[in-house]
Structure formats: C-alpha cells, structure tokens
C-alpha positions as CSV (number, residue, x, y, z in Angstrom):
1,M,316.9,135.7,109.8
2,I,318.1,132.3,107.9
3,S,321.8,131.5,108.8
4,K,324.2,131.5,105.9
5,E,324.8,127.6,106.7
6,E,320.9,127.2,106.3
7,V,321.4,128.6,102.7
8,E,324.5,126.5,102.0
9,R,322.8,123.2,102.8
10,I,319.8,124.1,100.9
11,A,322.0,125.0,97.8
12,R,323.8,122.0,98.1
13,L,320.8,119.8,98.7
14,S,319.4,121.4,94.9
15,R,322.8,121.0,93.6
16,I,323.4,124.7,93.1
17,K,326.7,126.4,93.3
18,L,326.4,130.0,95.2
19,E,329.1,132.7,95.7
20,G,329.1,134.7,98.5
21,S,327.1,137.6,97.5
22,E,324.6,135.3,96.4
23,I,324.2,133.4,99.8
24,E,323.4,136.7,101.3
25,T,320.4,137.6,98.5
26,F,319.3,134.4,99.1
27,Q,319.2,134.6,103.1
28,K,317.2,137.6,102.8
29,D,314.8,136.0,100.0
30,F,314.0,133.0,102.4
31,S,313.5,135.0,105.4
32,N,311.1,137.0,103.7
33,I,309.3,134.3,102.1
34,L,309.3,132.5,105.7
35,D,307.9,135.5,107.2
36,Y,305.0,135.7,104.4
37,I,304.4,131.9,105.2
38,S,303.9,132.7,109.1
39,L,301.7,135.6,108.4
40,L,299.8,133.4,106.5
41,K,299.6,130.7,109.4
42,K,297.7,133.4,111.1
43,A,295.6,134.5,109.1
44,K,291.8,133.6,109.6
45,V,289.6,132.0,107.3
46,P,286.0,131.6,107.4
47,K,284.5,128.3,107.6
48,E,283.5,126.8,104.5
49,E,279.9,126.8,103.7
50,K,278.0,123.6,102.7
51,I,276.4,124.1,99.4
52,E,273.3,122.0,99.2
53,T,272.3,120.6,95.4
54,G,269.2,118.8,96.4
55,K,271.2,115.7,94.9
56,E,272.7,112.7,96.7
57,N,275.5,110.4,95.5
58,V,275.9,111.8,92.0
59,L,278.5,109.5,91.0
60,R,277.9,105.8,89.9
61,E,278.1,102.3,92.0
62,D,281.3,100.8,91.7
63,D,280.0,97.4,91.0
64,A,281.8,94.4,89.5
65,F,280.7,93.6,85.8
66,P,279.6,90.3,85.8
67,E,279.7,90.0,81.7
68,K,283.8,91.0,82.3
69,E,284.9,87.3,81.9
70,E,282.8,87.0,78.5
71,R,284.5,90.3,77.4
72,V,288.0,88.9,78.3
73,E,287.2,85.7,76.4
74,K,285.8,87.5,73.2
75,I,289.0,89.9,73.2
76,I,291.6,86.9,73.1
77,S,289.4,84.7,70.5
78,L,289.8,88.0,68.5
79,A,293.9,87.8,69.0
80,P,295.9,86.4,65.8
81,E,298.3,84.6,68.1
82,K,297.2,83.5,71.1
83,E,298.3,80.5,73.8
84,G,296.1,79.6,76.3
85,R,294.7,82.8,77.6
86,Q,297.5,84.7,76.6
87,I,298.2,86.8,73.7
88,K,301.1,86.4,71.7
89,V,302.6,90.0,70.6
90,K,306.2,90.8,69.1
91,A,309.1,91.3,71.4
92,I,309.5,95.0,72.5
93,F,312.7,94.7,74.4
94,H,315.9,93.8,72.3
95,E,319.2,92.5,73.8
C-alpha cells in the first residue's frame, strides 16, 4: 500500500489540503489504481496487423514553393502603409 507520506507529498505537490481521514481514503484509492496499472502491464497484447491499402505515400511531397517570393511581394504591395519589406500596423501594446 502507498504510504501516508507519499499521499501527503502528492497532495502538497497538487496543492490540495487533506485531512486525516482523507489521507487514508487516498492511500486505498492510489493503491488500487497502482495495482490495476500493474495488472495492465502484465496483460498480453496481440501484435498489430499491417493493413494493406494498395496505395503508397498518400501524402503530398513537402516541396518549397518557388512562387512564394512573388506572393510575398504582392501582399506587401497591397498593404496601405509599408516601409521597405515591412508592413506598418497599429500598435497593439500600450504602456
């Protein structure tokens, strides 16, 4: 069974104040949870079967866009106020 000190430490780390009877309740609950987890660790899980879809690499290639620079220039040219390659916007942080 998990010790009283361990429950108190978990409560302190969780910033939860526990009374005496609550500590005993949590000791039992935590012990039951840990026992169940140890049962799950012992369980035998069948290996996953590979499913054949007949398709290879259904995702697109991750290629750079050569026209990206053209799009950036177009966006900058559409901005109402700009300075060089930077777009001027209203201040969002105030002192």
